Backbone and ligand atoms as CSV (ligand in chain L), in Angstrom:
chain,resi,resn,atom,element,x,y,z
A,1,MET,N,N,35.904,53.418,34.190
A,1,MET,CA,C,35.965,52.178,33.443
A,1,MET,C,C,34.643,51.847,32.780
A,2,ALA,N,N,34.748,51.275,31.521
A,2,ALA,CA,C,33.530,51.007,30.726
A,2,ALA,C,C,32.802,49.912,31.395
A,3,LYS,N,N,31.472,50.072,31.514
A,3,LYS,CA,C,30.664,49.078,32.257
A,3,LYS,C,C,29.634,48.475,31.337
A,4,ASN,N,N,29.345,47.156,31.591
A,4,ASN,CA,C,28.230,46.486,30.958
A,4,ASN,C,C,27.004,46.951,31.918
A,5,ALA,N,N,26.110,47.604,31.304
A,5,ALA,CA,C,24.955,48.255,32.015
A,5,ALA,C,C,24.220,47.286,32.922
A,6,SER,N,N,23.934,46.031,32.343
A,6,SER,CA,C,23.057,45.121,33.115
A,6,SER,C,C,23.834,44.560,34.330
A,7,LYS,N,N,25.106,44.248,34.196
A,7,LYS,CA,C,25.841,43.508,35.318
A,7,LYS,C,C,26.875,44.447,35.937
A,8,SER,N,N,27.051,45.597,35.439
A,8,SER,CA,C,28.069,46.530,35.923
A,8,SER,C,C,29.480,45.969,35.920
A,9,LYS,N,N,29.739,45.082,34.977
A,9,LYS,CA,C,31.002,44.383,34.833
A,9,LYS,C,C,31.805,45.259,33.834
A,10,PRO,N,N,33.128,45.601,34.124
A,10,PRO,CA,C,33.885,46.317,33.112
A,10,PRO,C,C,34.212,45.491,31.896
A,11,LEU,N,N,33.922,46.182,30.796
A,11,LEU,CA,C,34.112,45.448,29.377
A,11,LEU,C,C,35.468,45.877,28.886
A,12,PRO,N,N,36.289,44.948,28.409
A,12,PRO,CA,C,37.629,45.316,27.767
A,12,PRO,C,C,37.482,45.831,26.405
A,13,ILE,N,N,38.545,46.465,25.893
A,13,ILE,CA,C,38.743,46.775,24.524
A,13,ILE,C,C,39.276,45.515,23.883
A,14,TYR,N,N,38.588,45.015,22.795
A,14,TYR,CA,C,39.207,43.879,22.013
A,14,TYR,C,C,40.140,44.454,20.956
A,15,ILE,N,N,41.347,43.816,20.970
A,15,ILE,CA,C,42.383,44.202,20.014
A,15,ILE,C,C,42.660,42.936,19.214
A,16,ILE,N,N,42.150,43.136,17.924
A,16,ILE,CA,C,42.037,41.921,17.027
A,16,ILE,C,C,43.050,42.006,15.894
A,17,ASN,N,N,43.921,41.107,15.766
A,17,ASN,CA,C,45.015,41.039,14.761
A,17,ASN,C,C,44.829,39.930,13.807
A,18,GLY,N,N,45.121,40.224,12.564
A,18,GLY,CA,C,44.919,39.245,11.461
A,18,GLY,C,C,46.181,38.506,11.125
A,19,PRO,N,N,46.082,37.945,9.916
A,19,PRO,CA,C,47.097,36.988,9.463
A,19,PRO,C,C,48.613,37.510,9.404
A,20,ASN,N,N,49.529,36.795,9.766
A,20,ASN,CA,C,50.912,37.005,9.672
A,20,ASN,C,C,51.406,37.986,10.782
A,21,LEU,N,N,50.571,38.555,11.493
A,21,LEU,CA,C,50.959,39.435,12.586
A,21,LEU,C,C,51.578,38.745,13.728
A,22,ASN,N,N,51.386,37.425,13.801
A,22,ASN,CA,C,52.041,36.541,14.813
A,22,ASN,C,C,53.510,36.534,14.606
A,23,LEU,N,N,53.960,36.902,13.328
A,23,LEU,CA,C,55.364,36.829,13.108
A,23,LEU,C,C,56.130,38.218,13.140
A,24,LEU,N,N,55.350,39.225,13.735
A,24,LEU,CA,C,56.013,40.499,13.840
A,24,LEU,C,C,57.298,40.373,14.681
A,25,GLY,N,N,58.214,41.241,14.315
A,25,GLY,CA,C,59.540,41.207,14.995
A,25,GLY,C,C,60.512,40.633,13.975
A,26,THR,N,N,60.081,39.521,13.267
A,26,THR,CA,C,61.031,38.981,12.204
A,26,THR,C,C,60.413,39.216,10.786
A,27,ARG,N,N,59.133,39.611,10.762
A,27,ARG,CA,C,58.451,39.790,9.397
A,27,ARG,C,C,58.748,41.169,8.856
A,28,GLU,N,N,59.489,41.190,7.782
A,28,GLU,CA,C,59.703,42.422,7.063
A,28,GLU,C,C,59.905,43.670,8.044
A,29,PRO,N,N,60.909,43.565,8.856
A,29,PRO,CA,C,61.007,44.563,9.986
A,29,PRO,C,C,61.267,46.074,9.431
A,30,GLU,N,N,61.753,46.035,8.198
A,30,GLU,CA,C,61.864,47.481,7.631
A,30,GLU,C,C,60.517,48.071,7.330
A,31,ILE,N,N,59.459,47.336,7.279
A,31,ILE,CA,C,58.046,47.826,6.945
A,31,ILE,C,C,57.389,47.871,8.308
A,32,TYR,N,N,57.424,46.762,9.049
A,32,TYR,CA,C,56.573,46.612,10.280
A,32,TYR,C,C,57.203,46.842,11.557
A,33,GLY,N,N,58.585,47.143,11.539
A,33,GLY,CA,C,59.283,47.336,12.837
A,33,GLY,C,C,59.764,46.098,13.518
A,34,ARG,N,N,60.350,46.268,14.693
A,34,ARG,CA,C,61.030,45.102,15.334
A,34,ARG,C,C,60.259,44.673,16.510
A,35,ALA,N,N,59.198,45.355,16.879
A,35,ALA,CA,C,58.446,44.871,18.045
A,35,ALA,C,C,57.644,43.592,17.738
A,36,THR,N,N,57.658,42.684,18.611
A,36,THR,CA,C,56.851,41.450,18.477
A,36,THR,C,C,55.450,41.775,18.854
A,37,LEU,N,N,54.613,40.856,18.469
A,37,LEU,CA,C,53.136,40.991,18.858
A,37,LEU,C,C,53.034,40.927,20.379
A,38,GLY,N,N,53.793,40.096,21.013
A,38,GLY,CA,C,53.693,39.988,22.500
A,38,GLY,C,C,54.136,41.386,23.118
A,39,GLU,N,N,55.148,42.044,22.562
A,39,GLU,CA,C,55.492,43.293,23.099
A,39,GLU,C,C,54.379,44.358,22.864
A,40,ILE,N,N,53.822,44.285,21.678
A,40,ILE,CA,C,52.684,45.302,21.420
A,40,ILE,C,C,51.598,45.008,22.402
A,41,GLU,N,N,51.246,43.694,22.678
A,41,GLU,CA,C,50.257,43.368,23.623
A,41,GLU,C,C,50.449,44.045,24.909
A,42,LYS,N,N,51.731,43.919,25.453
A,42,LYS,CA,C,52.060,44.551,26.735
A,42,LYS,C,C,51.856,46.079,26.764
A,43,LEU,N,N,52.408,46.698,25.647
A,43,LEU,CA,C,52.284,48.161,25.515
A,43,LEU,C,C,50.824,48.544,25.579
A,44,CYS,N,N,49.981,47.767,24.885
A,44,CYS,CA,C,48.577,48.168,24.707
A,44,CYS,C,C,47.924,48.025,26.096
A,45,ALA,N,N,48.236,46.944,26.800
A,45,ALA,CA,C,47.574,46.719,28.156
A,45,ALA,C,C,47.909,47.846,28.995
A,46,ALA,N,N,49.161,48.361,29.007
A,46,ALA,CA,C,49.558,49.453,29.943
A,46,ALA,C,C,48.917,50.711,29.490
A,47,ARG,N,N,48.840,51.046,28.251
A,47,ARG,CA,C,48.180,52.182,27.734
A,47,ARG,C,C,46.617,52.284,28.186
A,48,ALA,N,N,46.049,51.057,27.991
A,48,ALA,CA,C,44.586,50.975,28.320
A,48,ALA,C,C,44.398,51.203,29.787
A,49,LYS,N,N,45.362,50.529,30.599
A,49,LYS,CA,C,45.350,50.674,32.053
A,49,LYS,C,C,45.388,52.116,32.447
A,50,ALA,N,N,46.169,52.986,31.727
A,50,ALA,CA,C,46.289,54.385,32.080
A,50,ALA,C,C,44.949,55.110,31.909
A,51,HIS,N,N,44.110,54.496,31.135
A,51,HIS,CA,C,42.723,55.080,30.851
A,51,HIS,C,C,41.691,54.459,31.710
A,52,GLY,N,N,42.085,53.455,32.583
A,52,GLY,CA,C,41.196,52.689,33.336
A,52,GLY,C,C,40.448,51.667,32.599
A,53,LEU,N,N,41.026,51.142,31.511
A,53,LEU,CA,C,40.436,50.144,30.629
A,53,LEU,C,C,41.241,48.860,30.553
A,54,LEU,N,N,40.545,47.786,30.330
A,54,LEU,CA,C,41.183,46.439,30.155
A,54,LEU,C,C,41.243,46.127,28.779
A,55,THR,N,N,42.152,45.147,28.404
A,55,THR,CA,C,42.307,44.770,26.978
A,55,THR,C,C,42.157,43.204,26.802
A,56,VAL,N,N,41.644,42.756,25.853
A,56,VAL,CA,C,41.699,41.361,25.412
A,56,VAL,C,C,42.423,41.397,24.001
A,57,PHE,N,N,43.540,40.657,23.965
A,57,PHE,CA,C,44.431,40.785,22.740
A,57,PHE,C,C,44.249,39.464,21.980
A,58,LEU,N,N,43.903,39.502,20.777
A,58,LEU,CA,C,43.607,38.320,19.927
A,58,LEU,C,C,44.359,38.332,18.660
A,59,GLN,N,N,44.768,37.163,18.158
A,59,GLN,CA,C,45.228,37.087,16.745
A,59,GLN,C,C,44.869,35.801,16.148
A,60,SER,N,N,44.543,35.884,14.881
A,60,SER,CA,C,44.316,34.574,14.076
A,60,SER,C,C,44.677,34.831,12.615
A,61,ASN,N,N,45.234,33.733,12.058
A,61,ASN,CA,C,45.530,33.713,10.633
A,61,ASN,C,C,44.320,33.345,9.754
A,62,LYS,N,N,43.218,33.052,10.429
A,62,LYS,CA,C,42.048,32.560,9.762
A,62,LYS,C,C,40.949,33.567,9.701
A,63,GLU,N,N,40.346,33.797,8.511
A,63,GLU,CA,C,39.349,34.849,8.336
A,63,GLU,C,C,38.140,34.671,9.184
A,64,GLY,N,N,37.702,33.283,9.271
A,64,GLY,CA,C,36.474,32.910,10.009
A,64,GLY,C,C,36.754,33.180,11.475
A,65,GLU,N,N,37.857,32.970,11.974
A,65,GLU,CA,C,38.085,33.189,13.446
A,65,GLU,C,C,37.991,34.668,13.742
A,66,LEU,N,N,38.496,35.483,12.742
A,66,LEU,CA,C,38.455,36.947,12.932
A,66,LEU,C,C,36.946,37.449,13.031
A,67,VAL,N,N,36.154,36.865,12.179
A,67,VAL,CA,C,34.648,37.114,12.151
A,67,VAL,C,C,34.124,36.739,13.482
A,68,GLU,N,N,34.521,35.552,14.063
A,68,GLU,CA,C,34.011,35.132,15.293
A,68,GLU,C,C,34.415,36.081,16.524
A,69,PHE,N,N,35.668,36.607,16.376
A,69,PHE,CA,C,36.083,37.478,17.438
A,69,PHE,C,C,35.270,38.765,17.406
A,70,LEU,N,N,34.917,39.206,16.198
A,70,LEU,CA,C,34.092,40.395,16.016
A,70,LEU,C,C,32.629,40.199,16.501
A,71,GLN,N,N,32.135,39.018,16.242
A,71,GLN,CA,C,30.832,38.585,16.703
A,71,GLN,C,C,30.779,38.660,18.257
A,72,GLU,N,N,31.802,38.068,18.926
A,72,GLU,CA,C,31.956,38.059,20.360
A,72,GLU,C,C,32.023,39.450,20.902
A,73,ALA,N,N,32.764,40.324,20.158
A,73,ALA,CA,C,32.921,41.744,20.627
A,73,ALA,C,C,31.649,42.486,20.788
A,74,ARG,N,N,30.646,42.058,20.019
A,74,ARG,CA,C,29.323,42.723,20.005
A,74,ARG,C,C,28.822,42.789,21.403
A,75,VAL,N,N,29.025,41.799,22.241
A,75,VAL,CA,C,28.494,41.792,23.614
A,75,VAL,C,C,29.592,41.779,24.667
A,76,ALA,N,N,30.863,41.639,24.302
A,76,ALA,CA,C,31.806,41.478,25.322
A,76,ALA,C,C,32.915,42.601,25.366
A,77,ALA,N,N,32.769,43.590,24.427
A,77,ALA,CA,C,33.787,44.624,24.360
A,77,ALA,C,C,33.179,46.053,24.418
A,78,CYS,N,N,33.938,46.897,24.962
A,78,CYS,CA,C,33.496,48.362,25.037
A,78,CYS,C,C,33.984,49.087,23.735
A,79,GLY,N,N,34.911,48.458,23.065
A,79,GLY,CA,C,35.478,49.151,21.812
A,79,GLY,C,C,36.356,48.087,21.213
A,80,VAL,N,N,36.706,48.375,19.891
A,80,VAL,CA,C,37.542,47.336,19.142
A,80,VAL,C,C,38.685,48.121,18.457
A,81,LEU,N,N,39.867,47.529,18.541
A,81,LEU,CA,C,40.915,47.863,17.610
A,81,LEU,C,C,41.022,46.716,16.637
A,82,LEU,N,N,41.075,47.066,15.369
A,82,LEU,CA,C,41.144,45.937,14.359
A,82,LEU,C,C,42.350,46.141,13.327
A,83,ASN,N,N,43.354,45.311,13.417
A,83,ASN,CA,C,44.285,45.160,12.326
A,83,ASN,C,C,44.096,43.894,11.644
A,84,ALA,N,N,43.285,43.992,10.595
A,84,ALA,CA,C,42.875,42.791,9.812
A,84,ALA,C,C,43.897,42.289,8.867
A,85,ALA,N,N,45.109,42.990,8.851
A,85,ALA,CA,C,46.224,42.657,7.994
A,85,ALA,C,C,45.802,42.512,6.559
A,86,GLY,N,N,46.230,41.425,5.849
A,86,GLY,CA,C,45.903,41.212,4.524
A,86,GLY,C,C,44.343,41.215,4.194
A,87,TYR,N,N,43.593,40.723,5.186
A,87,TYR,CA,C,42.150,40.588,4.961
A,87,TYR,C,C,41.532,41.974,4.896
A,88,THR,N,N,42.175,43.053,5.384
A,88,THR,CA,C,41.654,44.437,5.282
A,88,THR,C,C,41.262,44.732,3.843
A,89,HIS,N,N,42.043,44.149,2.921
A,89,HIS,CA,C,41.887,44.606,1.419
A,89,HIS,C,C,41.009,43.599,0.721
A,90,THR,N,N,40.442,42.627,1.287
A,90,THR,CA,C,39.643,41.546,0.625
A,90,THR,C,C,38.370,41.032,1.208
A,91,SER,N,N,38.166,41.320,2.564
A,91,SER,CA,C,37.169,40.560,3.289
A,91,SER,C,C,35.774,41.226,3.524
A,92,VAL,N,N,34.873,40.981,2.682
A,92,VAL,CA,C,33.488,41.305,2.896
A,92,VAL,C,C,32.958,40.711,4.141
A,93,ALA,N,N,33.379,39.477,4.519
A,93,ALA,CA,C,32.891,38.872,5.673
A,93,ALA,C,C,33.227,39.641,6.972
A,94,ILE,N,N,34.404,40.167,6.964
A,94,ILE,CA,C,34.856,41.013,8.089
A,94,ILE,C,C,34.080,42.295,8.138
A,95,LEU,N,N,33.976,42.950,6.926
A,95,LEU,CA,C,33.100,44.159,6.882
A,95,LEU,C,C,31.709,43.857,7.437
A,96,ASP,N,N,31.019,42.805,6.987
A,96,ASP,CA,C,29.701,42.467,7.508
A,96,ASP,C,C,29.679,42.268,8.997
A,97,ALA,N,N,30.672,41.665,9.523
A,97,ALA,CA,C,30.822,41.412,11.015
A,97,ALA,C,C,30.918,42.840,11.666
A,98,MET,N,N,31.757,43.675,11.200
A,98,MET,CA,C,31.979,44.970,11.739
A,98,MET,C,C,30.661,45.917,11.732
A,99,GLN,N,N,29.862,45.739,10.682
A,99,GLN,CA,C,28.633,46.466,10.628
A,99,GLN,C,C,27.667,46.169,11.691
A,100,MET,N,N,27.823,45.050,12.448
A,100,MET,CA,C,26.902,44.731,13.532
A,100,MET,C,C,27.390,45.382,14.822
A,101,LEU,N,N,28.594,46.018,14.908
A,101,LEU,CA,C,29.097,46.589,16.134
A,101,LEU,C,C,28.599,47.885,16.393
A,102,LYS,N,N,28.199,48.243,17.646
A,102,LYS,CA,C,27.668,49.538,17.962
A,102,LYS,C,C,28.833,50.291,18.687
A,103,GLN,N,N,29.849,49.603,19.179
A,103,GLN,CA,C,30.934,50.247,19.869
A,103,GLN,C,C,31.874,50.959,18.908
A,104,PRO,N,N,32.727,51.941,19.399
A,104,PRO,CA,C,33.751,52.435,18.528
A,104,PRO,C,C,34.764,51.352,18.054
A,105,VAL,N,N,35.066,51.387,16.737
A,105,VAL,CA,C,36.000,50.443,16.115
A,105,VAL,C,C,36.961,51.199,15.348
A,106,ILE,N,N,38.293,51.039,15.819
A,106,ILE,CA,C,39.376,51.763,15.110
A,106,ILE,C,C,40.174,50.743,14.273
A,107,GLU,N,N,40.239,51.124,12.944
A,107,GLU,CA,C,41.157,50.408,12.033
A,107,GLU,C,C,42.507,50.732,12.368
A,108,VAL,N,N,43.439,49.785,12.505
A,108,VAL,CA,C,44.822,49.953,12.840
A,108,VAL,C,C,45.743,49.389,11.817
A,109,HIS,N,N,46.859,50.122,11.421
A,109,HIS,CA,C,47.801,49.505,10.626
A,109,HIS,C,C,49.183,50.027,11.100
A,110,LEU,N,N,50.184,49.133,11.168
A,110,LEU,CA,C,51.557,49.560,11.475
A,110,LEU,C,C,52.073,50.437,10.353
A,111,SER,N,N,52.048,49.883,9.141
A,111,SER,CA,C,52.476,50.668,7.951
A,111,SER,C,C,51.316,51.580,7.478
A,112,ASN,N,N,51.613,52.335,6.393
A,112,ASN,CA,C,50.581,53.166,5.787
A,112,ASN,C,C,50.197,52.533,4.501
A,113,PRO,N,N,49.138,51.799,4.446
A,113,PRO,CA,C,48.752,51.088,3.183
A,113,PRO,C,C,48.565,52.066,1.988
A,114,ALA,N,N,48.204,53.282,2.244
A,114,ALA,CA,C,47.987,54.202,1.175
A,114,ALA,C,C,49.211,54.561,0.404
A,115,ARG,N,N,50.369,54.426,1.097
A,115,ARG,CA,C,51.636,54.676,0.451
A,115,ARG,C,C,52.331,53.501,-0.160
A,116,ARG,N,N,51.517,52.326,-0.116
A,116,ARG,CA,C,52.217,51.013,-0.549
A,116,ARG,C,C,51.495,50.699,-1.863
A,117,GLU,N,N,51.590,49.367,-2.122
A,117,GLU,CA,C,51.090,48.860,-3.497
A,117,GLU,C,C,49.651,49.167,-3.634
A,118,HIS,N,N,49.235,49.236,-4.887
A,118,HIS,CA,C,47.927,49.607,-5.273
A,118,HIS,C,C,46.881,48.654,-4.618
A,119,TYR,N,N,47.119,47.500,-4.601
A,119,TYR,CA,C,46.166,46.451,-4.002
A,119,TYR,C,C,45.925,46.665,-2.558
A,120,ARG,N,N,46.732,47.493,-1.849
A,120,ARG,CA,C,46.414,47.765,-0.462
A,120,ARG,C,C,45.593,49.006,-0.198
A,121,HIS,N,N,45.336,49.677,-1.286
A,121,HIS,CA,C,44.586,50.890,-1.183
A,121,HIS,C,C,43.167,50.884,-0.869
A,122,LEU,N,N,42.584,49.733,-1.273
A,122,LEU,CA,C,41.150,49.481,-0.837
A,122,LEU,C,C,41.104,48.869,0.535
A,123,SER,N,N,40.361,49.495,1.431
A,123,SER,CA,C,40.139,48.872,2.709
A,123,SER,C,C,38.684,48.574,3.008
A,124,TYR,N,N,38.244,47.351,3.103
A,124,TYR,CA,C,36.892,46.984,3.452
A,124,TYR,C,C,36.654,47.421,4.930
A,125,VAL,N,N,37.690,47.224,5.773
A,125,VAL,CA,C,37.632,47.593,7.191
A,125,VAL,C,C,37.229,49.080,7.336
A,126,ALA,N,N,37.875,50.026,6.568
A,126,ALA,CA,C,37.668,51.432,6.734
A,126,ALA,C,C,36.135,51.740,6.435
A,127,LYS,N,N,35.426,50.933,5.601
A,127,LYS,CA,C,34.116,51.301,5.372
A,127,LYS,C,C,33.119,51.148,6.542
A,128,ALA,N,N,33.574,50.407,7.558
A,128,ALA,CA,C,32.701,50.272,8.834
A,128,ALA,C,C,33.353,50.762,10.022
A,129,ALA,N,N,34.698,51.251,9.919
A,129,ALA,CA,C,35.394,51.750,11.099
A,129,ALA,C,C,34.945,53.094,11.509
A,130,THR,N,N,34.986,53.372,12.850
A,130,THR,CA,C,34.765,54.732,13.321
A,130,THR,C,C,35.875,55.678,12.828
A,131,GLY,N,N,37.075,55.148,12.782
A,131,GLY,CA,C,38.169,55.926,12.236
A,131,GLY,C,C,39.410,54.913,12.029
A,132,SER,N,N,40.437,55.443,11.380
A,132,SER,CA,C,41.613,54.632,11.000
A,132,SER,C,C,42.905,55.371,11.473
A,133,ILE,N,N,43.814,54.586,12.027
A,133,ILE,CA,C,45.075,55.163,12.403
A,133,ILE,C,C,46.192,54.304,11.752
A,134,THR,N,N,46.930,54.782,10.805
A,134,THR,CA,C,47.863,53.966,10.120
A,134,THR,C,C,49.183,54.637,9.939
A,135,GLY,N,N,50.251,53.819,9.756
A,135,GLY,CA,C,51.564,54.310,9.432
A,135,GLY,C,C,52.413,54.763,10.504
A,136,LEU,N,N,52.011,54.526,11.742
A,136,LEU,CA,C,52.827,55.031,12.864
A,136,LEU,C,C,53.389,53.951,13.704
A,137,GLY,N,N,53.534,52.746,13.157
A,137,GLY,CA,C,54.148,51.640,13.834
A,137,GLY,C,C,53.205,51.316,15.082
A,138,VAL,N,N,54.012,50.852,16.240
A,138,VAL,CA,C,53.319,50.551,17.400
A,138,VAL,C,C,52.354,51.674,17.876
A,139,ASN,N,N,52.843,52.934,17.622
A,139,ASN,CA,C,51.972,54.037,18.017
A,139,ASN,C,C,50.588,54.084,17.428
A,140,SER,N,N,50.395,53.382,16.294
A,140,SER,CA,C,49.032,53.373,15.752
A,140,SER,C,C,48.159,52.676,16.731
A,141,TYR,N,N,48.606,51.511,17.364
A,141,TYR,CA,C,47.787,50.872,18.332
A,141,TYR,C,C,47.543,51.762,19.570
A,142,LEU,N,N,48.580,52.390,20.033
A,142,LEU,CA,C,48.478,53.152,21.321
A,142,LEU,C,C,47.531,54.445,21.113
A,143,LEU,N,N,47.696,55.021,19.947
A,143,LEU,CA,C,46.801,56.186,19.625
A,143,LEU,C,C,45.380,55.763,19.461
A,144,ALA,N,N,45.194,54.511,18.855
A,144,ALA,CA,C,43.828,53.990,18.811
A,144,ALA,C,C,43.174,53.696,20.043
A,145,ILE,N,N,43.958,53.197,21.071
A,145,ILE,CA,C,43.419,53.099,22.437
A,145,ILE,C,C,43.022,54.480,22.957
A,146,ASP,N,N,43.858,55.388,22.738
A,146,ASP,CA,C,43.508,56.807,23.274
A,146,ASP,C,C,42.192,57.258,22.633
A,147,ALA,N,N,42.050,56.879,21.320
A,147,ALA,CA,C,40.829,57.310,20.555
A,147,ALA,C,C,39.628,56.634,21.111
A,148,VAL,N,N,39.741,55.280,21.437
A,148,VAL,CA,C,38.605,54.598,22.008
A,148,VAL,C,C,38.255,55.217,23.419
A,149,ALA,N,N,39.271,55.462,24.209
A,149,ALA,CA,C,39.029,56.043,25.488
A,149,ALA,C,C,38.251,57.366,25.461
A,150,ALA,N,N,38.732,58.246,24.404
A,150,ALA,CA,C,38.068,59.487,24.288
A,150,ALA,C,C,36.630,59.394,23.768
A,151,LEU,N,N,36.429,58.418,22.829
A,151,LEU,CA,C,35.089,58.282,22.283
A,151,LEU,C,C,34.185,57.804,23.390
A,152,LEU,N,N,34.703,56.817,24.211
A,152,LEU,CA,C,33.876,56.282,25.312
A,152,LEU,C,C,33.515,57.404,26.455
A,153,SER,N,N,34.433,58.328,26.591
A,153,SER,CA,C,34.184,59.281,27.559
A,153,SER,C,C,33.414,60.492,27.014
A,154,GLY,N,N,33.151,60.395,25.693
A,154,GLY,CA,C,32.319,61.346,25.074
A,154,GLY,C,C,33.005,62.683,24.722
A,155,SER,N,N,34.282,62.738,24.915
A,155,SER,CA,C,35.037,64.061,24.643
A,155,SER,C,C,35.153,64.206,23.089
A,156,PRO,N,N,35.222,65.441,22.588
A,156,PRO,CA,C,35.085,66.656,23.349
A,156,PRO,C,C,33.537,67.036,23.352
A,157,LYS,N,N,32.584,66.230,22.817
A,157,LYS,CA,C,31.207,66.620,22.739
A,157,LYS,C,C,30.629,66.973,24.164
A,158,ASN,N,N,31.026,66.168,25.208
A,158,ASN,CA,C,30.436,66.446,26.529
A,158,ASN,C,C,31.291,67.318,27.439
A,159,GLU,N,N,32.283,67.871,26.835
A,159,GLU,CA,C,33.155,68.727,27.636
A,159,GLU,C,C,32.353,69.877,28.304
A,160,LYS,N,N,32.162,69.879,29.643
A,160,LYS,CA,C,31.327,70.917,30.139
A,160,LYS,C,C,31.937,72.270,29.998
A,161,THR,N,N,33.360,72.333,29.972
A,161,THR,CA,C,33.969,73.644,29.978
A,161,THR,C,C,34.089,74.250,28.527
A,162,ARG,N,N,33.635,73.469,27.573
A,162,ARG,CA,C,33.769,74.011,26.219
A,162,ARG,C,C,32.870,75.200,25.985
A,163,LYS,N,N,33.423,76.197,25.474
A,163,LYS,CA,C,32.676,77.441,25.223
A,163,LYS,C,C,31.884,77.406,23.940
A,164,LYS,N,N,30.685,77.935,23.903
A,164,LYS,CA,C,29.982,78.034,22.658
A,164,LYS,C,C,30.629,79.154,21.741
A,165,LYS,N,N,30.607,78.835,20.441
A,165,LYS,CA,C,31.194,79.797,19.515
A,165,LYS,C,C,30.166,80.952,19.208
L,1,DQA,C1,C,49.174,45.786,7.794
L,1,DQA,C2,C,49.116,46.341,6.295
L,1,DQA,C3,C,48.519,45.275,5.340
L,1,DQA,O1,O,48.453,45.702,4.035
L,1,DQA,C4,C,49.349,43.965,5.344
L,1,DQA,O2,O,48.668,43.024,4.611
L,1,DQA,C5,C,49.625,43.512,6.784
L,1,DQA,C6,C,49.993,44.511,7.815
L,1,DQA,C7,C,49.987,46.741,8.747
L,1,DQA,O3,O,49.695,46.643,9.930
L,1,DQA,O4,O,50.587,47.630,8.278
L,1,DQA,O5,O,49.621,42.273,6.989
L,1,DQA,O6,O,47.819,45.561,8.273
């Protein structure tokens, strides 16, 4: 489990969701699928638990609140999943907040913005993310949790069994 060095307290993964994601399930299901945000939250908690990690699941329709979640994550999270939704494509404020994070940050999207309208092709979030997982529906979140777990455990860099080429 990820630990806060000073207090030995396990730090959770912050899973931060932006505007309109509260309406998942009924919002354009042909693009975003039928899972509700509550269902995604439960699946994420179970996946993180399998890695020995905790989650804090957050959503806001307000840009400033997303910035505040990211500021809080600086000291309270071992890693971050961020689906900034529409703010992905517009928000320098979210990019600035991300640039202060030292933990792994994975950009997540249910859909694949690169295959969609031109105005979704620019991602400010991608400019500060450790990596991006898009287009896989709910699996984008679950694979992003696997990625955070792998990054925290240092694999494959610290794999003792890895042979030198
Ligand atoms: C989204 C993609 C964004 O372009 C869009 O504005 C969303 C959802 C996704 O998860 O596919 O709200 O982030």
